[in-house]
C-alpha positions in Angstrom: 0.1 -0.2 -0.1 1.2 3.5 -1.1 1.7 6.0 1.8 2.3 9.4 0.6 4.2 11.5 2.8 4.2 15.6 3.1 6.6 17.3 5.0 6.8 20.7 6.0 10.4 22.0 5.2 12.1 25.6 6.8 14.1 27.6 4.7 17.8 28.1 6.7 20.3 30.1 5.3 23.3 28.2 6.9 23.6 24.9 5.4 25.6 21.8 7.7 28.8 20.8 6.7 28.7 18.1 4.1 25.0 18.6 3.4 22.8 21.5 2.0 20.0 23.0 2.5 16.7 21.6 1.1 15.6 24.8 -0.2 18.8 23.7 -2.9 17.5 20.6 -3.9 16.4 20.7 -7.6 15.1 18.0 -10.0 17.0 15.0 -10.6 19.2 15.6 -7.2 19.8 13.1 -5.2 19.7 13.1 -1.4 19.5 11.2 2.0 18.0 13.1 5.3 17.2 12.3 9.0 13.7 12.4 9.4 11.8 14.8 11.5 9.3 17.0 11.8 10.5 19.8 9.6 13.1 19.0 7.6 16.2 21.9 6.7 19.4 20.2 5.8 19.8 17.1 3.3 23.0 15.4 2.1 23.3 15.4 -1.6 24.9 12.5 -3.0 25.3 11.2 -6.4 22.2 9.3 -7.8 24.8 6.3 -8.9 25.1 6.0 -5.4 23.0 4.6 -2.5 20.5 7.4 -1.8 17.0 7.7 -0.1 15.4 10.3 -2.4 15.6 11.8 -5.7 13.6 15.0 -6.4 11.1 14.8 -9.8 9.9 18.1 -9.9 10.2 21.6 -8.3 7.4 23.6 -8.6 5.3 26.9 -7.2 2.2 26.8 -5.7 0.2 29.6 -7.6 -0.6 32.4 -5.3 0.5 35.9 -5.1 2.8 36.7 -2.5 1.7 38.0 0.5 -1.7 36.0 0.8 -1.8 34.7 4.1 -1.3 31.1 5.0 -4.0 28.8 3.8 -3.6 26.3 6.3 -1.4 23.1 6.4 -4.1 20.7 5.0 -4.7 23.1 1.6 -1.1 23.5 1.3 -0.5 20.2 1.5 -3.2 19.2 -0.8 -2.2 21.3 -3.5 1.4 20.3 -3.1 0.6 16.8 -3.7 -1.7 17.2 -6.7 1.2 19.1 -8.0 3.2 16.4 -7.3 0.7 13.6 -8.3 0.6 15.7 -12.3 4.5 15.4 -12.4 5.2 11.9 -11.6 4.2 9.9 -14.7 6.4 12.2 -16.9 9.5 11.8 -14.9 9.1 7.8 -14.1 7.7 6.7 -17.2 5.1 4.8 -15.7 1.4 6.1 -13.9 1.8 6.4 -10.3 -0.3 3.7 -9.2 1.1 1.5 -10.8 4.4 2.0 -9.8 6.7 0.6 -7.3 8.2 3.9 -6.3 6.4 6.6 -4.1 5.7 10.2 -3.5 7.1 12.0 -0.6 6.6 16.1 -0.9 7.9 18.7 1.3 6.0 22.0 1.3 6.2 25.5 2.6 5.1 25.7 6.6 3.2 28.4 8.0 6.7 30.0 9.1 8.6 30.1 5.6 5.2 30.9 3.7 5.0 34.1 6.4 8.5 34.8 6.6 9.9 34.3 3.6 7.0 34.3 0.8 7.9 30.4 0.4 5.7 28.9 -2.1 8.0 26.0 -3.4 7.1 22.5 -3.2 9.7 19.7 -4.0 8.4 16.6 -5.2 10.5 13.4 -4.3 10.3 9.7 -4.7 11.2 6.9 -2.9 11.4 3.0 -3.2 8.6 1.3 -1.2 10.5 -2.3 -1.0 14.1 -0.7 0.0 15.5 2.4 2.3 18.1 3.1 -0.7 18.0 3.3 -4.5 20.9 3.4 -6.9 20.5 5.4 -9.9 18.4 7.7 -11.0 14.5 6.6 -11.3 14.0 9.3 -14.5 12.3 7.0 -17.1 12.9 4.2 -15.3 9.5 2.9 -15.4 9.2 1.6 -12.2 
């Protein structure tokens, strides 16, 4: 059974040693991180090496800057829909038929209000294994 995970992230301006800030994640980046309620730092790794996640899309929630935070549930719903729309094209198979699942990194109330954060990072992971090797782009998995 698939379980889509949506995690809030906080923009931080100092990167951890040996890692990077989650806001620096771009499409096709592979990374690892320690799970927590709000993710700030990730460890970027080559997609050829074992990795926990691969970002397959980075998109923005289409609302004007300065609008009030619509609530976590609404942000998560919009973010998930944006990510689902982009999954098939990246992986090469429909989401419901895939062995991969989605993890969404979406703005928190703090990042929305403090820095007008509207960025959503769509990442994927293997349902069977903790680590993947190789990019999942066009894998058909």
